[in-house]
All heavy atoms as an XYZ file, in Angstrom:
960
protein
N       6.347    128.549     72.034
C       5.583    129.697     72.422
C       5.938    130.912     71.560
O       7.015    131.163     71.250
C       6.028    130.088     73.914
C       5.282    131.206     74.484
C       3.809    130.916     74.782
O       3.329    129.723     74.803
N       3.036    131.841     75.091
N       4.904    131.662     71.116
C       5.003    132.749     70.299
C       5.316    133.952     71.204
O       4.715    134.215     72.219
C       3.753    133.147     69.500
C       3.905    134.349     68.639
C       3.436    131.972     68.601
N       6.369    134.844     70.774
C       6.686    135.975     71.501
C       6.738    137.156     70.435
O       7.358    137.013     69.489
C       8.041    135.886     72.189
C       7.948    134.949     73.365
C       9.260    134.926     74.195
O      10.347    134.971     73.675
N       9.089    134.900     75.529
N       6.253    138.258     70.876
C       6.282    139.511     70.078
C       7.004    140.606     70.901
O       6.651    140.818     72.029
C       4.931    139.952     69.769
C       4.031    139.060     68.795
C       3.427    137.871     69.498
C       3.051    139.989     68.088
N       7.987    141.284     70.351
C       8.718    142.269     71.033
C       8.760    143.588     70.255
O       9.398    143.580     69.163
C      10.219    141.737     71.349
C      10.925    142.835     72.083
C      10.114    140.607     72.165
N       8.116    144.592     70.763
C       8.100    145.904     70.033
C       9.295    146.739     70.480
O       9.792    146.653     71.713
C       6.810    146.663     70.417
C       5.595    145.878     70.137
C       4.858    145.267     71.287
O       5.722    144.848     72.183
O       3.727    145.056     71.321
N       9.676    147.647     69.518
C      10.679    148.642     69.856
C      10.465    149.906     68.999
O       9.630    149.818     68.019
C      12.157    148.033     69.708
O      12.285    147.638     68.358
N      11.297    150.929     69.310
C      11.226    152.137     68.433
C      10.415    153.292     69.052
O      10.354    154.315     68.461
N       9.797    153.041     70.110
C       8.990    154.116     70.697
C       9.836    155.233     71.320
O      11.152    154.993     71.353
N       9.392    156.290     71.739
C      10.059    157.364     72.267
C       9.319    158.665     72.341
O       8.071    158.695     72.171
N      10.028    159.800     72.568
C       9.397    161.041     72.697
C       9.862    161.863     71.401
O      10.991    161.858     71.021
C       9.963    161.864     73.925
C       9.630    163.310     74.079
C       8.119    163.399     74.244
C      10.380    163.965     75.267
N       8.919    162.487     70.789
C       9.064    163.214     69.603
C       8.213    164.403     69.540
O       7.080    164.414     70.270
C       8.838    162.278     68.287
C       7.259    161.904     68.303
C       9.207    162.846     67.007
N       8.612    165.497     68.813
C       7.775    166.646     68.731
C       6.588    166.433     67.765
O       6.793    165.626     66.839
C       8.630    167.821     68.368
C       9.510    168.356     69.423
C      10.260    169.658     69.116
O      10.521    169.983     67.911
N      10.513    170.509     70.085
N       5.595    167.172     67.872
C       4.500    167.114     66.886
C       4.936    167.444     65.539
O       5.905    168.286     65.263
C       3.458    168.086     67.266
N       4.591    166.626     64.620
C       5.104    166.730     63.184
C       6.255    165.777     62.901
O       6.589    165.652     61.696
N       6.734    165.219     63.871
C       7.934    164.318     63.738
C       7.480    162.880     63.282
O       6.327    162.691     63.020
N       8.526    161.980     63.264
C       8.279    160.673     62.834
C       8.907    159.669     63.710
O       9.882    159.940     64.484
C       8.857    160.445     61.412
O       8.168    161.296     60.464
N       8.365    158.483     63.665
C       8.963    157.314     64.477
C       8.728    156.081     63.646
O       7.626    156.035     62.979
C       8.416    157.207     65.900
C       8.785    158.135     67.069
C       7.992    157.798     68.220
C      10.284    157.941     67.214
N       9.524    155.106     63.843
C       9.266    153.913     63.169
C       9.319    152.706     64.292
O      10.344    152.563     64.907
C      10.364    153.430     62.092
C      10.100    152.197     61.283
C      11.332    151.748     60.657
N      10.962    150.940     59.553
C      11.938    150.058     58.996
N      13.098    150.113     59.437
N      11.637    149.295     58.001
N       8.234    152.134     64.400
C       8.142    151.028     65.296
C       8.405    149.657     64.676
O       8.013    149.500     63.553
C       6.724    150.931     66.066
C       6.247    152.141     66.669
C       4.869    151.926     67.326
C       7.200    152.794     67.588
N       8.986    148.835     65.441
C       9.214    147.437     64.931
C       8.727    146.400     65.861
O       8.602    146.680     67.127
C      10.797    147.225     64.785
O      11.411    148.149     63.929
N       8.357    145.230     65.364
C       7.805    144.245     66.177
C       8.435    142.928     65.662
O       8.196    142.484     64.546
C       6.273    144.110     66.077
S       5.488    142.703     66.888
N       9.225    142.294     66.407
C       9.967    140.995     66.081
C       9.194    139.899     66.646
O       8.904    139.880     67.850
C      11.374    140.973     66.458
C      12.028    139.714     66.156
C      12.134    142.132     65.921
N       8.872    138.921     65.785
C       8.032    137.736     66.229
C       8.864    136.465     66.264
O       9.625    136.250     65.316
C       6.837    137.523     65.269
C       5.942    136.411     65.857
C       5.938    138.786     65.082
N       8.803    135.706     67.341
C       9.615    134.516     67.399
C       8.779    133.358     67.897
O       7.667    133.665     68.437
C      10.781    134.741     68.425
O      10.289    135.041     69.656
N       9.130    132.172     67.659
C       8.446    131.007     68.135
C       7.688    130.277     67.192
O       7.667    129.124     67.142
N       7.069    130.984     66.293
C       6.344    130.377     65.098
C       6.402    131.271     63.953
O       6.623    132.402     64.054
C       4.862    130.236     65.461
C       4.562    129.117     66.423
C       4.539    127.771     65.812
N       4.098    126.710     66.687
C       2.836    126.249     66.763
N       1.959    126.807     66.024
N       2.671    125.325     67.580
N       6.477    130.722     62.795
C       6.559    131.511     61.545
C       5.459    132.541     61.477
O       4.344    132.229     61.705
C       6.569    130.707     60.324
O       6.673    131.489     59.150
C       5.314    129.852     60.247
N       5.913    133.721     61.201
C       4.859    134.871     61.145
C       4.280    135.062     59.788
O       3.266    135.648     59.623
C       5.477    136.229     61.654
C       6.530    136.677     60.630
C       4.416    137.299     61.938
N       4.821    134.385     58.779
C       4.566    134.696     57.396
C       3.134    134.284     57.036
O       2.666    134.855     56.010
C       5.575    134.058     56.467
O       5.496    132.606     56.674
N       2.506    133.488     57.737
C       1.191    133.019     57.331
C       0.054    133.880     58.061
O      -1.140    133.666     57.813
C       0.904    131.597     57.560
C       1.968    130.785     56.780
C       1.051    131.225     59.119
N       0.399    134.788     58.959
C      -0.543    135.467     59.750
C      -0.798    136.924     59.433
O       0.204    137.503     59.043
C      -0.152    135.406     61.241
C      -0.221    133.978     61.747
C       0.927    133.270     61.861
C      -1.374    133.529     62.384
C       0.893    131.902     62.418
C      -1.574    132.211     62.770
C      -0.378    131.426     62.945
O      -0.372    130.170     63.382
N      -1.944    137.408     59.442
C      -2.251    138.805     59.435
C      -1.650    139.423     60.795
O      -1.860    138.680     61.841
C      -3.753    139.144     59.332
O      -4.055    138.797     58.003
C      -4.009    140.719     59.575
N      -1.069    140.577     60.708
C      -0.483    141.123     61.897
C      -1.038    142.546     62.078
O      -1.489    143.233     61.097
C       1.076    141.324     61.780
C       1.815    139.879     61.765
S       1.601    138.894     63.269
C       2.607    139.949     64.408
N      -1.225    142.859     63.314
C      -1.912    144.305     63.566
C      -1.119    145.077     64.624
O      -0.305    144.594     65.313
N      -1.413    146.338     64.615
C      -0.889    147.316     65.649
C      -2.153    147.905     66.244
O      -3.054    148.251     65.558
C      -0.074    148.387     65.032
C       1.311    148.026     64.588
C       1.733    147.636     63.290
C       2.471    147.892     65.416
N       3.113    147.385     63.360
C       3.577    147.587     64.630
C       2.685    148.277     66.769
C       4.880    147.379     65.202
C       4.003    148.104     67.270
C       4.989    147.621     66.494
N      -1.999    147.956     67.514
C      -3.132    148.639     68.445
C      -2.400    149.735     69.305
O      -1.161    149.742     69.302
C      -3.806    147.657     69.245
C      -4.828    146.789     68.614
C      -4.424    145.832     67.621
C      -6.196    147.053     68.766
C      -5.302    145.090     67.035
C      -7.067    146.198     68.239
C      -6.670    145.198     67.269
N      -3.138    150.564     69.857
C      -2.599    151.505     70.869
C      -3.587    151.893     71.925
O      -4.787    151.653     71.725
C      -2.185    152.847     70.136
C      -3.435    153.691     69.634
C      -2.907    154.882     68.810
N      -4.056    155.745     68.269
C      -3.801    156.792     67.493
N      -2.629    157.056     67.159
N      -4.882    157.464     67.104
N      -2.997    152.164     73.102
C      -3.780    152.455     74.307
C      -3.273    153.768     74.913
O      -2.144    153.756     75.443
C      -3.766    151.269     75.147
C      -4.825    151.481     76.373
C      -5.073    150.183     77.044
O      -4.255    149.287     76.952
N      -6.036    150.115     77.858
N      -4.065    154.769     74.845
C      -3.767    156.027     75.636
C      -4.237    155.943     77.091
O      -5.128    155.117     77.356
C      -4.449    157.206     74.896
N      -3.650    156.665     77.914
C      -4.126    156.745     79.381
C      -5.580    156.849     79.514
O      -6.129    157.835     78.910
C      -3.221    157.826     79.956
C      -2.079    157.863     79.028
C      -2.537    157.664     77.706
N      -6.296    156.044     80.234
C      -7.722    156.174     80.460
C      -8.543    155.768     79.333
O      -9.758    155.987     79.521
N      -8.070    155.266     78.295
C      -8.873    154.925     77.123
C      -8.661    153.439     76.764
O      -7.782    152.734     77.337
C      -8.431    155.652     75.869
C      -8.747    157.190     76.083
C      -8.396    157.881     74.711
C      -8.777    159.409     74.869
N      -8.631    160.136     73.657
N      -9.583    152.973     75.976
C      -9.616    151.580     75.585
C      -8.468    151.322     74.491
O      -8.111    152.297     73.799
C     -10.965    151.179     74.964
C     -12.082    151.137     75.945
C     -12.052    150.031     76.828
O     -11.604    148.856     76.407
O     -12.312    150.202     78.015
N      -8.070    150.093     74.465
C      -7.018    149.884     73.364
C      -7.805    149.912     72.011
O      -8.788    149.262     71.852
C      -6.449    148.401     73.633
C      -5.210    148.218     72.794
C      -4.477    146.938     73.217
N      -4.049    146.911     74.626
C      -3.254    145.903     75.129
N      -3.038    144.894     74.477
N      -2.969    146.083     76.450
N      -7.166    150.597     71.104
C      -7.851    150.678     69.819
C      -6.937    150.260     68.646
O      -5.693    150.263     68.672
C      -8.180    152.275     69.596
C      -7.014    153.189     69.519
C      -7.414    154.484     69.238
O      -8.662    154.848     69.296
O      -6.570    155.373     68.995
N      -7.612    149.823     67.612
C      -7.057    149.329     66.335
C      -6.340    150.585     65.630
O      -6.890    151.653     65.544
C      -8.139    148.692     65.468
C      -7.579    148.443     64.126
C      -6.707    147.315     63.886
C      -7.934    149.249     62.958
C      -6.301    147.013     62.562
C      -7.433    149.011     61.699
C      -6.706    147.914     61.499
N      -5.075    150.279     65.138
C      -4.384    151.262     64.413
C      -4.152    150.852     62.897
O      -4.569    151.518     62.062
C      -3.025    151.539     64.991
C      -2.198    152.428     64.104
C      -3.134    152.025     66.387
N      -3.644    149.649     62.782
C      -3.434    149.167     61.360
C      -3.269    147.602     61.433
O      -2.975    147.047     62.389
C      -2.134    149.845     60.798
N      -3.410    147.077     60.205
C      -3.186    145.659     60.039
C      -2.688    145.313     58.612
O      -2.912    146.139     57.788
C      -4.500    144.843     60.270
N      -1.982    144.234     58.491
C      -1.415    143.899     57.224
C      -1.490    142.305     57.004
O      -1.298    141.590     58.037
C       0.022    144.219     57.147
C       0.560    144.052     55.792
C       0.918    143.597     58.305
C       1.954    144.769     55.621
N      -1.961    142.013     55.871
C      -2.189    140.503     55.699
C      -0.811    139.821     55.462
O       0.230    140.355     55.559
C      -3.040    140.284     54.377
C      -2.253    140.537     53.117
O      -1.337    141.355     53.018
N      -2.722    139.729     52.055
N      -0.937    138.456     55.296
C       0.327    137.607     55.477
C       1.381    137.994     54.443
O       2.578    138.039     54.684
C       0.023    136.150     55.303
C      -0.541    135.858     53.851
C      -1.800    135.930     53.339
C       0.275    135.413     52.797
N      -1.717    135.543     52.046
C      -0.499    135.126     51.655
C       1.705    135.059     52.701
C      -0.076    134.654     50.471
C       2.149    134.624     51.500
C       1.319    134.401     50.395
N       0.936    138.410     53.161
C       1.919    138.774     52.176
C       2.407    140.211     52.149
O       3.307    140.534     51.437
C       1.396    138.332     50.864
O       0.264    139.172     50.498
N       1.625    141.040     52.833
C       1.852    142.538     52.700
C       1.176    143.211     51.649
O       1.348    144.407     51.430
N       0.327    142.527     50.925
C      -0.482    143.056     49.778
C      -1.591    143.851     50.061
O      -2.026    144.633     49.358
C      -0.705    141.995     48.782
O      -1.663    140.952     49.392
N      -2.100    143.632     51.282
C      -3.354    144.291     51.782
C      -3.084    144.889     53.126
O      -2.645    144.304     54.066
C      -4.548    143.247     51.815
C      -4.735    142.579     50.527
C      -5.753    144.024     52.294
C      -5.892    141.480     50.627
N      -3.415    146.167     53.204
C      -3.299    146.870     54.561
C      -4.633    147.458     54.956
O      -5.498    147.890     54.029
C      -2.209    147.904     54.431
O      -2.548    148.816     53.396
C      -0.905    147.244     54.179
N      -4.806    147.703     56.248
C      -5.952    148.398     56.757
C      -5.602    149.423     57.812
O      -4.594    149.187     58.508
C      -6.831    147.321     57.435
C      -7.062    145.940     56.832
C      -6.154    144.882     56.982
C      -8.077    145.793     55.975
C      -6.320    143.772     56.366
C      -8.263    144.582     55.320
C      -7.356    143.588     55.453
O      -7.584    142.287     54.925
N      -6.330    150.527     57.799
C      -5.892    151.553     58.734
C      -7.118    152.099     59.452
O      -8.224    152.297     58.757
C      -5.178    152.735     57.939
C      -3.825    152.227     57.427
C      -3.757    151.940     56.078
C      -2.714    152.336     58.194
C      -2.573    151.533     55.599
C      -1.475    151.929     57.618
C      -1.442    151.551     56.279
O      -0.204    151.174     55.799
N      -6.926    152.554     60.667
C      -8.058    153.280     61.321
C      -8.026    154.700     60.750
O      -6.969    155.238     60.329
C      -7.654    153.296     62.823
N      -9.195    155.234     60.835
C      -9.381    156.597     60.129
C      -8.340    157.674     60.707
O      -7.885    158.444     59.929
C     -10.783    157.081     60.258
C     -11.713    156.330     59.279
O     -11.223    155.735     58.314
O     -12.941    156.414     59.482
N      -8.164    157.739     62.037
C      -7.257    158.705     62.540
C      -5.802    158.724     62.042
O      -5.105    159.698     62.238
C      -7.347    158.523     64.047
C      -8.687    157.906     64.341
C      -8.775    156.862     63.106
N      -5.418    157.607     61.470
C      -3.922    157.475     61.077
C      -3.819    157.453     59.599
O      -2.721    157.278     59.167
C      -3.314    156.235     61.776
C      -3.593    156.394     63.332
C      -3.746    154.932     61.297
N      -4.941    157.232     58.837
C      -4.788    157.032     57.344
C      -4.030    158.218     56.764
O      -4.305    159.413     57.139
C      -6.218    157.015     56.820
C      -6.912    155.662     56.870
C      -8.251    155.592     56.265
C      -8.878    154.289     56.420
N     -10.304    154.276     55.847
N      -3.079    157.916     55.886
C      -2.363    158.977     55.286
C      -1.105    159.382     56.085
O      -0.209    160.083     55.444
N      -0.942    158.973     57.256
C       0.155    159.392     58.168
C       1.008    158.180     58.541
O       2.221    158.264     58.637
C      -0.282    160.073     59.386
C      -1.098    161.394     59.120
C      -1.355    162.117     60.393
N      -2.247    161.390     61.286
C      -1.740    161.032     62.599
N      -0.668    161.487     63.047
N      -2.611    160.416     63.385
N       0.267    156.991     58.743
C       0.965    155.771     59.266
C       1.063    154.786     58.076
O       0.135    154.699     57.287
C       0.223    155.183     60.433
C       0.321    155.965     61.651
C       0.846    157.210     61.785
C      -0.083    155.294     62.867
C       0.832    157.976     62.977
C      -0.077    156.026     64.093
C       0.376    157.310     64.129
N       2.137    153.975     58.033
C       2.207    152.967     57.117
C       2.750    151.696     57.842
O       3.787    151.677     58.519
C       3.220    153.281     55.999
O       2.850    154.525     55.310
C       3.318    152.180     54.998
N       1.967    150.612     57.534
C       2.306    149.262     58.197
C       2.999    148.564     56.993
O       2.578    148.579     55.906
C       1.122    148.497     58.676
C       1.501    147.287     59.456
C       0.042    148.287     57.659
C       0.350    146.600     60.244
N       4.006    147.686     57.360
C       4.702    146.931     56.436
C       5.200    145.698     57.275
O       5.224    145.645     58.501
C       5.801    147.753     55.733
O       6.765    148.187     56.684
N       5.797    144.687     56.430
C       6.392    143.606     57.058
C       7.554    143.043     56.226
O       7.475    143.198     54.971
C       5.347    142.557     57.326
C       4.654    141.957     56.000
C       3.431    141.081     56.332
N       3.665    140.061     57.235
C       2.786    139.381     57.960
N       1.539    139.776     57.851
N       3.221    138.251     58.615
N       8.351    142.333     56.891
C       9.381    141.512     56.325
C       9.383    140.141     56.849
O       9.923    139.932     57.994
C      10.767    142.250     56.627
C      11.935    141.609     55.933
O      11.908    140.395     55.655
O      13.072    142.260     55.662
N       8.802    139.236     56.143
C       8.701    137.903     56.662
C       9.944    137.162     56.814
O      10.093    136.210     57.583
C       7.682    137.107     55.737
C       6.231    137.648     55.858
O       5.978    138.210     56.883
N       5.447    137.384     54.727
N      11.004    137.541     56.011
C      12.252    136.892     56.202
C      12.876    137.195     57.550
O      13.381    136.351     58.182
C      13.235    137.301     55.153
C      14.648    136.833     55.396
C      12.719    136.862     53.836
N      12.607    138.378     58.098
C      13.145    138.899     59.324
C      12.036    138.714     60.446
O      12.373    139.061     61.572
C      13.491    140.371     59.315
C      14.722    140.615     58.393
C      15.040    142.130     58.402
C      16.221    142.454     57.520
N      16.575    143.812     57.401
N      10.934    138.239     60.067
C       9.821    137.980     61.038
C       9.498    139.270     61.791
O       9.310    139.259     63.046
C      10.223    136.878     62.026
O      10.283    135.611     61.367
N       9.435    140.349     61.060
C       9.274    141.721     61.699
C       8.129    142.482     60.950
O       8.039    142.404     59.786
C      10.635    142.421     61.523
O      11.597    141.722     62.236
C      10.504    143.864     62.222
N       7.407    143.173     61.793
C       6.375    143.995     61.287
C       6.761    145.328     61.789
O       7.177    145.680     62.983
C       4.907    143.548     61.872
C       3.931    144.433     61.416
C       4.713    142.240     61.582
N       6.434    146.382     60.894
C       6.872    147.781     61.103
C       5.650    148.704     61.065
O       4.535    148.395     60.536
C       7.850    148.232     60.077
C       9.040    147.388     59.935
C       9.139    146.494     58.922
C      10.177    147.591     60.685
C      10.306    145.652     58.748
C      11.349    146.869     60.592
C      11.326    145.942     59.550
O      12.517    145.095     59.560
N       5.732    149.774     61.808
C       4.717    150.886     61.753
C       5.516    152.114     61.589
O       6.101    152.633     62.607
C       3.849    150.865     62.958
C       2.679    151.940     62.860
C       1.739    151.430     61.875
C       1.933    152.020     64.254
N       5.494    152.732     60.412
C       6.111    154.053     60.168
C       5.056    155.069     60.443
O       3.961    155.083     59.775
C       6.459    154.097     58.633
C       7.122    155.510     58.394
C       8.392    155.689     59.000
O       9.372    154.851     59.082
N       8.686    156.874     59.636
N       5.374    155.955     61.365
C       4.431    157.024     61.842
C       5.069    158.323     61.498
O       6.076    158.809     62.058
C       4.220    156.859     63.380
C       3.735    155.476     63.688
S       3.363    155.404     65.505
C       4.885    155.690     66.265
N       4.283    159.067     60.630
C       4.757    160.427     60.205
C       3.638    161.412     60.628
O       2.581    161.063     61.024
C       4.911    160.402     58.597
C       5.969    159.486     58.164
O       6.905    159.318     58.789
N       5.702    159.052     56.915
N       4.063    162.642     60.543
C       3.176    163.771     60.946
C       2.550    163.533     62.318
O       1.317    163.670     62.463
C       2.163    164.040     59.890
O       2.749    164.279     58.605
N       3.334    163.032     63.300
C       2.722    162.734     64.561
C       2.079    163.878     65.251
O       2.458    165.075     65.204
C       3.853    162.107     65.432
C       4.132    160.681     65.103
C       5.497    160.263     65.613
C       3.113    159.692     65.631
N       1.059    163.626     65.973
C       0.213    164.561     66.707
C       0.225    164.183     68.231
O       0.364    162.970     68.537
C      -1.264    164.590     66.187
C      -1.309    164.840     64.723
C      -2.829    164.654     64.319
C      -3.009    164.900     62.802
N      -4.347    164.678     62.361
N      -0.041    165.129     69.085
C      -0.180    164.780     70.460
C      -1.171    163.757     70.789
O      -0.913    162.854     71.695
C      -0.503    166.119     71.182
C       0.178    167.233     70.176
C      -0.090    166.566     68.904
N      -2.151    163.623     70.022
C      -3.229    162.592     70.235
C      -2.774    161.292     69.842
O      -3.553    160.289     70.085
C      -4.578    163.050     69.585
C      -4.412    163.322     68.131
C      -4.315    164.898     67.872
O      -3.555    165.486     68.647
O      -5.026    165.342     66.996
N      -1.505    161.157     69.258
C      -1.038    159.786     68.922
C      -0.291    159.265     70.196
O       0.195    158.154     70.146
C      -0.077    159.884     67.713
C      -0.742    160.253     66.473
O      -1.865    159.694     66.179
O      -0.222    161.050     65.769
N      -0.190    160.071     71.145
C       0.478    159.392     72.443
C      -0.239    158.409     73.034
O      -1.463    158.363     73.279
C       0.574    160.691     73.525
O       1.448    161.687     73.007
C       1.093    160.072     74.832
N       0.492    157.279     73.213
C      -0.048    156.029     73.664
C       1.032    154.889     73.721
O       2.149    155.173     73.285
C      -1.219    155.518     72.701
N       0.683    153.810     74.375
C       1.438    152.612     74.320
C       1.049    151.905     73.049
O      -0.152    151.587     72.800
C       1.294    151.724     75.536
C       2.159    150.486     75.400
C       1.745    152.581     76.782
N       1.912    151.433     72.146
C       1.691    150.791     70.945
C       1.977    149.289     71.052
O       3.076    149.014     71.458
C       2.477    151.435     69.809
C       1.755    152.733     69.347
C       1.892    153.888     70.108
C       1.029    152.826     68.104
C       1.367    155.109     69.748
C       0.515    154.022     67.798
C       0.632    155.121     68.613
O       0.003    156.322     68.146
N       1.042    148.464     70.723
C       1.198    147.101     70.844
C       1.001    146.423     69.409
O       0.248    146.834     68.557
C       0.075    146.469     71.614
C       0.078    147.015     73.024
C      -0.715    148.109     73.379
C       0.670    146.340     74.052
C      -0.776    148.664     74.669
C       0.595    146.731     75.337
C      -0.059    147.867     75.698
O      -0.160    148.262     76.978
N       1.836    145.408     69.158
C       1.626    144.691     67.949
C       1.064    143.296     68.432
O       1.175    142.907     69.538
C       2.978    144.348     67.123
S       4.115    143.222     67.850
N       0.371    142.656     67.507
C      -0.381    141.409     67.795
C      -0.543    140.597     66.612
O      -0.538    141.113     65.514
C      -1.787    141.801     68.371
N      -0.713    139.283     66.791
C      -0.832    138.308     65.822
C      -2.379    137.990     65.632
O      -3.073    137.605     66.541
C      -0.110    136.996     66.014
C      -0.100    136.083     64.914
C       0.601    134.804     65.262
N      -0.341    133.882     66.020
C      -0.110    132.672     66.258
N       1.093    132.085     65.904
N      -1.009    131.849     66.921
N      -2.912    138.118     64.445
C      -4.321    137.885     64.197
C      -4.552    136.330     64.055
O      -3.797    135.650     63.530
C      -4.748    138.495     62.898
C      -6.204    138.396     62.669
O      -6.704    137.612     61.937
N      -7.003    139.339     63.321
N      -5.662    135.945     64.627
C      -5.986    134.507     64.701
C      -6.835    134.077     63.452
O      -7.080    132.864     63.423
C      -6.874    134.180     65.976
C      -8.185    134.851     66.065
C      -8.990    134.370     67.210
N      -8.623    135.088     68.508
C      -8.287    134.475     69.570
N      -8.074    133.195     69.635
N      -7.971    135.116     70.665
N      -6.917    134.963     62.528
C      -7.560    134.542     61.252
C      -8.924    135.049     61.141
O      -9.652    134.595     60.229
N      -9.324    135.991     61.963
C     -10.730    136.535     61.867
C     -10.671    138.027     61.933
O      -9.890    138.683     61.294
C     -11.557    135.841     63.004
O     -11.017    136.213     64.232
N     -11.617    138.544     62.766
C     -11.787    140.023     62.940
C     -10.365    140.781     63.172
O      -9.742    140.460     64.115
C     -12.686    140.219     64.168
C     -12.927    141.679     64.304
O     -12.398    142.543     63.750
O     -13.800    141.827     65.266
N     -10.034    141.571     62.189
C      -8.747    142.314     62.336
C      -8.883    143.596     63.030
O      -7.846    144.184     63.292
C      -8.111    142.414     61.049
C      -8.740    143.387     60.009
C      -8.504    144.692     59.985
C      -9.701    142.912     59.188
C      -9.230    145.626     59.252
C     -10.444    143.739     58.304
C     -10.156    145.062     58.362
O     -10.718    145.896     57.494
N     -10.078    144.224     63.225
C     -10.205    145.459     63.809
C     -10.365    145.362     65.340
O      -9.963    146.225     66.176
C     -11.482    146.190     63.227
C     -11.766    147.440     63.938
C     -11.303    146.409     61.830
N     -10.838    144.299     65.864
C     -11.122    144.146     67.308
C     -10.138    143.284     67.993
O      -9.582    142.356     67.438
C     -12.498    143.685     67.560
C     -13.566    144.711     67.034
O     -13.673    145.802     67.567
N     -14.383    144.256     66.165
N      -9.916    143.514     69.321
C      -8.875    142.789     70.101
C      -9.197    141.291     70.023
O      -8.353    140.500     70.099
C      -8.816    143.382     71.531
C      -8.351    144.800     71.626
C      -8.395    145.262     73.003
N      -7.631    144.380     73.891
C      -7.433    144.524     75.216
N      -8.084    145.535     75.780
N      -6.720    143.711     75.938
N     -10.440    140.944     69.949
C     -10.798    139.502     70.084
C     -10.140    138.734     68.906
O     -10.058    137.523     69.016
C     -12.281    139.399     70.184
C     -12.678    138.016     70.629
C     -12.983    139.663     68.848
C     -14.202    137.786     71.015
N      -9.903    139.414     67.797
C      -9.374    138.704     66.663
C      -7.913    138.439     66.721
O      -7.282    137.792     65.884
N      -7.270    138.720     67.837
C      -5.763    138.564     68.055
C      -5.486    137.553     69.217
O      -6.157    137.753     70.269
C      -5.109    139.859     68.176
C      -5.209    140.760     66.975
C      -6.416    141.526     66.697
C      -4.180    140.843     66.058
C      -6.522    142.227     65.521
C      -4.306    141.662     64.923
C      -5.472    142.367     64.687
O      -5.549    142.988     63.506
N      -4.511    136.771     69.016
C      -4.231    135.794     70.144
C      -3.041    136.063     70.777
O      -2.712    135.552     71.945
C      -4.338    134.344     69.505
C      -3.436    134.079     68.313
O      -2.723    135.051     67.940
O      -3.557    132.972     67.702
N      -1.926    136.644     70.129
C      -0.681    136.964     70.875
C      -0.418    138.402     70.776
O      -0.522    139.012     69.750
C       0.433    136.100     70.317
C       0.396    134.656     70.606
C      -0.153    133.729     69.718
C       0.841    134.179     71.721
C      -0.307    132.349     69.998
C       0.873    132.766     72.108
C       0.258    131.947     71.171
O       0.166    130.533     71.412
N       0.103    138.905     71.916
C       0.458    140.389     71.988
C       1.835    140.660     72.453
O       2.324    139.833     73.256
C      -0.493    141.025     72.982
C      -1.958    140.979     72.412
C      -2.872    139.944     72.564
C      -2.691    141.966     71.841
N      -4.008    140.360     72.019
C      -4.020    141.541     71.594
C      -2.353    143.377     71.582
C      -4.947    142.421     71.012
C      -3.316    144.163     70.888
C      -4.522    143.701     70.661
N       2.410    141.702     72.087
C       3.721    142.125     72.618
C       3.473    142.881     73.994
O       2.319    143.104     74.296
N       4.515    143.402     74.583
C       4.504    144.092     75.896
C       4.187    145.599     75.664
O       3.794    146.180     76.536
C       5.689    143.845     76.627
C       6.851    144.811     76.314
C       7.447    144.516     74.900
O       7.239    143.520     74.227
N       8.284    145.444     74.428
N       4.379    146.076     74.455
C       4.039    147.478     74.133
C       5.277    148.311     74.155
O       6.254    148.025     74.770
N       5.257    149.432     73.434
C       6.227    150.368     73.370
C       5.570    151.883     73.524
O       4.604    152.092     72.821
C       7.229    150.275     72.119
O       8.268    151.195     72.217
C       6.386    150.516     70.832
N       6.178    152.713     74.324
C       5.593    153.964     74.634
C       5.937    155.002     73.587
O       7.081    155.125     73.191
C       6.032    154.495     75.942
C       5.471    155.906     76.415
C       4.025    155.858     76.643
O       3.567    155.148     77.564
N       3.283    156.608     75.955
N       4.906    155.787     73.073
C       5.154    156.786     72.150
C       4.526    158.008     72.748
O       3.413    158.037     73.196
C       4.462    156.506     70.768
C       4.524    157.728     69.845
C       5.143    155.365     70.030
N       5.346    158.993     72.923
C       4.845    160.360     73.434
C       5.163    161.496     72.421
O       6.368    161.605     71.953
C       5.616    160.651     74.664
C       5.149    159.735     75.867
C       5.732    160.352     77.206
N       5.225    159.533     78.302
C       6.016    158.525     78.936
N       7.017    158.129     78.369
N       5.390    157.903     79.916
N       4.093    162.211     72.011
C       4.267    163.253     71.108
C       4.058    164.594     71.791
O       2.892    164.822     72.374
C       3.349    163.124     69.879
C       3.574    164.227     68.857
C       3.521    161.687     69.354
N       4.993    165.439     71.822
C       4.847    166.803     72.561
C       4.394    167.791     71.562
O       4.687    167.785     70.398
C       6.209    167.192     73.171
O       7.176    167.337     72.150
N       3.491    168.819     72.050
C       3.081    169.816     71.243
C       3.986    171.038     71.188
O       4.986    171.156     71.884
C       1.727    170.256     71.783
O       1.813    170.745     73.129
């Protein structure tokens, strides 16, 4: 069984930084594209970033381009999301997920999800 466990969330002031981690266990993560999504209260879960199996290709949603960086360490089976210049509108629960090999922007393209980690950005 594949398990994803996120960590690193918390409360930070606007302009601050956080680094989220997602540890994957159960199956090797190195062959899969991995993604981060987020869900704010009352809103749909939305795509944030994705990274291909080797880390050579990354994708970002427009609201986070230039501020967030996705990376991975396949030896540690861990995916990271470095978040800089945080804004109050970045407040959400952040989820990592394993891509099933197709659509990387939409939820349907992912088959395993973590439980999420809360990020709160105060103004």
